[in-house]
C-alpha positions in Angstrom: -0.1 0.1 -0.1 1.1 3.5 -0.8 0.0 4.8 2.7 1.3 3.2 5.9 -1.7 4.4 7.6 -4.1 2.3 5.2 -1.8 -0.8 5.9 -2.0 -0.2 9.7 -5.8 -0.1 9.2 -6.0 -3.5 7.7 -4.0 -4.8 10.6 -6.3 -3.4 13.1 -9.2 -5.1 11.1 -7.3 -8.4 11.5 -7.0 -7.7 15.3 -10.5 -7.0 15.5 -11.4 -10.1 13.8 -9.1 -12.1 16.1 -10.8 -10.5 19.3 -14.3 -11.3 17.8 -13.6 -14.8 16.9 -11.1 -15.7 19.7 -9.0 -17.1 17.0 -5.2 -16.6 16.3 -4.4 -15.3 13.0 -1.4 -16.3 11.3 0.5 -14.3 8.6 2.9 -16.3 6.8 5.4 -14.9 4.2 8.8 -13.6 3.5 10.8 -10.9 5.4 8.6 -8.2 4.2 6.4 -9.1 7.1 8.7 -7.7 9.5 7.5 -4.3 8.7 4.1 -5.0 10.0 5.6 -5.3 13.6 6.6 -1.5 13.8 3.6 0.2 12.4 2.3 0.7 16.1 2.9 -0.2 19.7 -0.1 -2.4 20.0 0.6 -4.3 16.9 4.1 -5.0 18.3 2.5 -6.1 21.5 0.1 -8.6 20.3 2.3 -10.1 17.8 4.7 -13.1 18.1 7.5 -13.8 15.5 8.3 -17.4 14.7 11.4 -17.7 12.3 11.5 -20.3 9.9 15.2 -19.8 9.0 17.1 -21.4 6.2 20.0 -23.7 6.8 23.4 -22.0 7.3 26.4 -23.5 5.7 28.6 -22.2 8.4 26.9 -24.3 11.1 27.8 -28.0 11.1 24.6 -29.1 12.6 22.8 -27.2 9.9 24.9 -28.8 7.1 24.1 -32.5 8.8 20.5 -31.8 8.7 20.5 -30.3 5.1 22.3 -33.6 3.7 19.7 -35.6 5.7 17.0 -34.0 3.8 18.7 -34.4 0.6 18.7 -38.2 1.3 14.9 -38.1 2.3 14.0 -36.4 -0.9 16.0 -38.6 -3.2 14.5 -42.0 -1.5 10.8 -40.5 -2.4 11.3 -39.7 -6.0 9.4 -41.9 -8.3 12.1 -43.1 -10.4 13.4 -46.6 -11.4 16.8 -46.0 -10.0 17.3 -43.9 -6.9 19.7 -41.0 -7.6 22.9 -40.3 -5.5 22.4 -36.6 -4.6 24.5 -36.4 -1.6 27.8 -35.9 -3.5 26.1 -32.9 -5.1 25.1 -31.3 -1.9 27.1 -28.2 -2.3 25.5 -27.5 -5.8 22.1 -28.1 -4.2 22.9 -25.9 -1.3 24.1 -23.2 -3.5 21.2 -23.0 -5.9 18.6 -23.4 -3.2 20.4 -20.9 -0.8 19.8 -23.4 2.0 15.9 -23.1 1.5 14.1 -26.4 1.6 11.1 -25.0 -0.3 13.3 -23.9 -3.1 15.2 -27.4 -3.1 11.8 -29.3 -3.2 10.8 -27.3 -6.3 14.1 -27.6 -8.0 14.0 -31.4 -7.5 10.3 -31.2 -8.9 11.7 -29.8 -12.1 14.6 -32.2 -12.4 12.3 -34.8 -12.0 10.1 -33.8 -14.9 13.1 -33.3 -17.2 14.4 -36.6 -16.4 11.2 -38.3 -17.0 10.6 -36.3 -20.2 13.7 -37.6 -21.6 13.0 -41.2 -20.4 15.8 -41.4 -17.8 15.8 -43.8 -15.1 17.3 -41.4 -12.6 18.2 -37.9 -12.2 21.6 -36.8 -13.1 23.7 -33.6 -12.5 22.9 -32.4 -15.8 19.2 -32.5 -15.0 20.0 -30.4 -11.9 22.1 -27.9 -13.7 19.7 -27.2 -16.4 16.7 -26.9 -14.0 18.2 -24.8 -11.4 17.7 -21.3 -10.6 20.3 -19.0 -12.2 23.1 -17.6 -10.1 21.9 -14.1 -10.3 18.4 -15.1 -8.9 20.1 -17.0 -6.0 22.2 -14.1 -5.2 19.3 -11.9 -5.0 17.4 -14.3 -2.6 20.5 -14.7 -0.5 20.8 -11.0 -0.1 17.3 -10.6 0.9 17.7 -13.5 3.2 20.8 -12.0 4.8 18.9 -8.6 5.5 15.9 -10.3 7.0 18.1 -12.5 9.2 19.9 -9.3 10.2 16.8 -7.4 11.2 15.6 -10.6 13.2 18.9 -11.4 15.0 20.5 -8.0 15.6 19.0 -8.4 19.2 21.9 -6.8 21.2 22.2 -3.8 18.9 18.5 -3.0 19.5 18.5 -3.9 23.2 21.1 -1.2 23.6 19.1 1.5 22.0 16.1 0.2 24.0 18.2 0.6 27.3 19.2 4.0 26.5 15.7 5.1 25.9 14.8 3.7 29.2 17.5 5.4 30.9 19.3 2.0 32.0 22.7 2.8 30.6 24.4 1.0 27.7 25.1 -2.3 29.1 23.2 -5.2 27.4 23.7 -7.7 30.2 22.4 -5.3 32.7 25.5 -5.5 35.1 27.0 -2.0 34.2 29.8 -0.9 36.4 29.1 1.6 38.8 31.7 4.1 39.3 32.1 6.4 42.0 31.4 10.0 40.8 34.7 12.3 40.9 34.0 15.2 43.2 36.0 18.3 43.0 37.6 19.6 46.2 37.8 23.3 47.1 40.9 25.3 47.1 42.9 24.3 50.2 40.6 21.3 51.1 42.8 18.3 52.1 43.1 15.3 50.0 41.6 12.2 52.0 44.6 10.1 53.1 45.6 7.7 56.2 47.2 9.8 58.9 50.3 8.3 60.6 49.6 6.8 64.1 51.8 4.8 66.7 55.2 5.9 68.3 56.3 8.0 65.5 53.3 10.3 65.9 53.9 10.7 69.6 57.7 11.6 69.3 56.8 14.3 66.8 54.4 15.9 69.4 57.0 15.6 72.2 59.7 17.3 70.2 57.3 20.0 69.2 56.4 20.7 72.9 59.8 20.8 74.0 60.8 23.6 71.6 
């Protein structure tokens, strides 16, 4: 919508429907939905984010699960000969950007191509010819990174929140309290430990003797 207010009005209608029907309403989509959270405070308060993130190649556990998903898909492809897709996992990750939905649609296209050629299984050639272009994948990856940054930059946002509330800039809430530096008046003595004991008594005696 061109007007942010009209968009807010539509979400207010959804809120009213949820109140009247006592039914939770779920908005499912891309990271563009993140803009809805900040239209006003009431919508932010009543909303809950559930992040279905993509698999991250820098996370070993994510790689393991991604490979396991590839094995599951290849076992369920209706082919005379089961393809061996695991050695091609990097290609599958690259052109799916770690998104299982994109991977599934890609394997569907490769399956149609293989069946159309009368092949018994899917080959690397079928995958390469039916994959999304590198340019499209780059666009998807850039948008994914931006969306993930908005969702996961918790410390950065929390710092701003604490500053707004006057709680200081410590995220952990354990800011070090420093003793305020007080300026002394001219001639005011600096606090220090006075000498005690025998030396002090001798000095007083010498003074009285003079």
